[in-house]
N, C-alpha and C positions, 0 to 999 in steps of 0.2 A: 272924793270921787263920787259923782252921782251915777245912779244905775237906773236906767229906764227899762221898764218891763213892757214887752210887746208880744202879742200873739204871733205864732209862726206865719199864718196867712197874711196878717198885716205887715209883718216884717218882710215877707217876700215881695209885697207890693211897694214897700218903702226902703228897699235895700240901699239905693244910692244915698238917701238921706241919712240912714243909720250909719253907713260907712263914713260919711262926712262928719257926723257927730263923733264917731269913734276916733277919727283923725284929730278932732279938736279936744279929745280927752274924755268924752262922755260915753261910757260903755252902755251897751244894750243887752238885756237878757231876753232871749226868745223863749216863749213857753208854748207847750203843746198840751192841750186839755188842762190848762192851768198849772202844769208842772214844768219846772226848769228843763229846757231842752238843749240850748246852745247859747253862746254869748258872742257878741261882736265887740271886739276891743282893739285898741291901737297896737301896733307891733311893739312899741316900747313897754306897754303894760303886759303884753304877753311874754316878753323877754324877762321882765321882773318876776312874773309868776312861775316861769319854768326854769329859772336859774337854779342850778344844783349847787349844793355846798361843795367846797373844795374837796378833792379826793384825798385818799390816804397818802399818796405820794407827796402832797404838799407839806406833809410833816417831816419829810426827809431832811435830815441835818439839824432838826430842832433839839435833839438830845446830844449834840456834839460835845464831847468831853465828859459826859455824864458817867461813862464807864471807864474813864481813864484813857491812857494811850493805847492800851491793847484790850479791847472788849473781850476777846476770846480768853485771854489770860484771867481777866476779872471773873468771868463766868466759871472758869475752871477752878479758881480759888474758892468761889462760893460753893461749888460742888464738893470740894475737898473738905470744907468745914463739917459736912455731914458724915464724912467717912464712908466706908463701905456699908451698904445696907443689904 
């Protein structure tokens, strides 16, 4: 992916061109006083950049059978191993 750097004022004047380039896959970095200020990217690139990892609930069921047929009984047996403390 190529990244074009453009000053904010120049970017304001060339917004339609920068939008067309973003649509074609070329991102533009807008700078203000020489420092990164904003970016113009395609919606696809934005979606990739903001995609969140799967949540905790996606792990539901992955340990099925790990604790036996009765997880509560398994945990109770583990506690009983230690006796009264």
